[in-house]
N, C-alpha and C positions, 0 to 999 in steps of 0.2 A: 308072410303077408297074404297068402292064399288060404291059409289055414291048413293045407295039406302039403304044400310044396314050398320049400325054403329057397330063398334067393342066394346065389353065389356072390352077387354083388348088387348093390342098390345104392341110390343116392338121390339128393334133391339140392339143386343149385339155383339160387335166386340171383340173377343178374339185375342190372339196373332196369331193364325194360322187358325181360323175359324169364320164364320159369323153365328149367330143364329138369326132367325126372327120368330116372332109368331103373329098371329092375331086370337082372339077368338070371335066368333060371338054369339054363342048359346050353353050353357053348357048342353043342353038336346040332342045334336046331336054329332056324332063322331068327333074326331080330327084326322087329318092326319099328320104323321111325315114323312119328306122327307129328304133324303140324296142325294147329287149331284153325277152324274157320273163324271169320270175323265175329260172328255172333257168340262165340265161346271165349271172348276176352275175359281175363280175370282182373279184378281189382287188387290193389296192394293189400287191402283188408282181407280179401279172400285168401290170398297167398299167405298172409301172416297167420291165418287160422287153419293152415294146411290143406286148403282146397287143392285138389289134384288137377294136373294138366288134362286137356281134352284127350279122351280115349284111354288114358292111363289105367284107370280102374277096370275097364272092360278087359284089356289085355292081360293085366295081372290076375284076374279071376280065371282066365283061361290058361294061366301058367305059361304065357307067351312072352319071350324076351321083348322088352320095349324100351325105346328112347323117345320120350314125348316132349315136345317144345310148345310152350304157350305164351302168347303175348300178355304183357301186364300194363293196364291202364291206357295204353295207346296201341291201336292196330298199325304197327309200323311195317307190316308186310315182311317181317323178318330181315329188313334191310338195315341192320346196325352192326357196326364193326365188332362190338363186344361179343355178340352172338356168333358172328361169323368166325371169330378167332377160337371161341370155345368149341364150335363144331369141328374146325380143323384139328384141334387138339384131341378130341375124343374119337375122330375118324379111325386112327390106327387100331384102337381097341375093338372096333366093330369088325375088323378083318378076322378076328377070332371065329366069327360065325360063318357057317357054310353059305349063307345067303343073307343079303340085306334087302328088306322090303320097305317101300314107302307107302304111306297112307295119309290122304288129306282131302279136304273139300273147300271149294271156293278160294278164299285167301290162303288156306292151308295147302291147296293143290299147287298154288304158286310157290310156296315154301319148298315143297317136295321137288318141284321142277327145278327151282333155282339152286338147290343143294344136292341134287342127284349125283353130280360129278364129285363134289367134295366128299360125300359120304359113300361114294362108290356103290350106289344102289343097283341091285340086279334086276328087280322088278318094281313097279309102283302101280297102285290103284288109286286114281284120283277122280273126284266128282266135280262137275261144273266148274272148271278152272277159271279164275279171273286174273286180271293183271292190274297192278297199281297204276295210278295216273301217270301218263307220259313215260311209260315203260318201253324200253327198246327190247322187244321180244327176241329178235335175232341175237342180240348181244347177251341178254340174260340166259338164254337156253341153248347157247351154241354148242354145248357138250353133250346134249341129250341124245340118247340113242332111242329111236322110235320103238324098237322091239321091247324096250323096258316098260312101256307105258300102256295101261288100259284106262281109257277115259270113259266115264259114264256121265251122260248129259242128256238134255232135251234139245233136240235140233230145232224145235219150234221157237226156242228162245234165241233171237237173232244174235245177241251179243255173245252168248255161250257158244253158239255154233261157229261164229267167226274166230273166236279164240281157239277152240278146239281144232279148227282146220289148220292152225299155224304149226301144230306139232309135226315132227318128222314123219317121213314115210316108214311104215312098219308099225305105227301106233295102232293098237286095237281100240275100236269104238263100239260102245253099247248105248243104244238110244232108249231113254226112258221117257216116252212122249207124254205131253199134256200136264206137266206140273211146273214147267218153267225152271227157274234156278233152284227150286227146292227139291232136288232129286234125292239127296241123301236122307233128308227129313222124311220124304214120302216113302222111301224104301223101308225106313225104320217103322213107320206107322202101319205099313201092311204086314209087318213081322218077318221081313225077308232080309234085312240088312245083315244080321248076324250070320245067317247061313251063307249069304253071298260073300261076306268077308272071309269066313273060314275056308270056303272053297277057293278063293284067291290065295289065301295063306298056303293051302296045300297044292297050289298050282293045278287046280281041277275045276276052273270056271266052266260053267255049262251054259252056252248061248241059248240053247233051246229052253232050258229050265228058266233062264232069266226072262225071256219073252213070254213064257207061259205065266209067270208070276204077275205079269202086267194087268191081267184081268182084274186083279184086286185093287187097282187104282179107283174102280168104281165105288170103292167104299170110303173114298177120301173127298171131303168138301173141296179141298184144293184143286182137284181134278176138274170139277165142274166150274168153279169160279175162274180158274185160269183159261179154260177153253172158251168161256163166255167173253173173254177179252178179245177173242179172234186174233191170237198172236201171229198167225201166218198171214193174215189179211186176205185169205183166200175163201173164207166161208161164204156160201151163198145165203140169201135171205132165209131160205127154207132150212138150211142146216143150222143157221143161227137161232131160229125159232125152236128147232128140236133140242138144241143144247140148253136154251133157257127153260124149256119145259121140264127136261131131266133135272136141271139144277134146282128148280122150284120144288119138284117132287122130293128130291133128296133132302133139301133143307127142312121140308115139312116133316119128314120122317126121322130126321137126325138133328133135332134142335139142340141137344147137349153138345154135339161135336161143333156145330155152328157157333154156340156161345163160347165154348172153350177157345176157338180160333180167334174170336174177337178180343177175348180176355188176354190171350197170349200176346196178341198184337199190341194192345194198349200197354201191357207190362213191358214189352221190349222197348216201345217208344218212350216210356217213362224212365227206364234205366238209361237209355241213351241220352235223354235230356239231363239227368242227374250227372252223368259222367262229363257232359260238356260244361255244365255249371261249375263243377269242381275244378276243371281245367282253366276256366276263364278268370 
């Protein structure tokens, strides 16, 4: 599958509401378990044409053992008995690996948190975790060990800050300020996400490097547009004017990026409407 490295075992299981894919290359190295964010929902048509689960291709190209879970047609937050039973069944096979790692963002971060005990995860890297409506956090995450989790989020986002604060003592926090809920997307856009993930995989995360990389947020239109919302409600009028000035200058110099952002936003909105129409 990688062109240079063969799998010892691989498979693709299509459940009624979820896709599960795995590729195991080396049982002497860690396995990474991934759950998709809501924006990476797959349609049945995509699954039938062999579209891969979120992050599966990336990890396979690195020759990293992977178990990837992706929602199909409905973002059910991985709360379905069929998926739960499947993961319970495959969990013993994951014990062959020296370490089990979790990786997810937003809704996927919830999936990692929810199944960390079932899958016996040793460490987890999650971005901007969310909770489903009416979720009982204490009940859902009662078996989480704080030292397992590294949470990357923007504490300027009130909802994300509140949810992140509910994780147990011992949780490691890394703040990526000024982009709101779009932390993982922003890290990818500045070209740092792959390096950061691989450092986590090797258990060599470098906090100093992480915060040094944040200067590159100034190359993102998201950074200026989010700060212009005054998310903390603490900006003075002077600071608000400074932010608007820099936002305007940035947009004038980077019209292509601004246009791409608008186009992507419209595309996501259209896809969401189409999914809702198909389900109605």
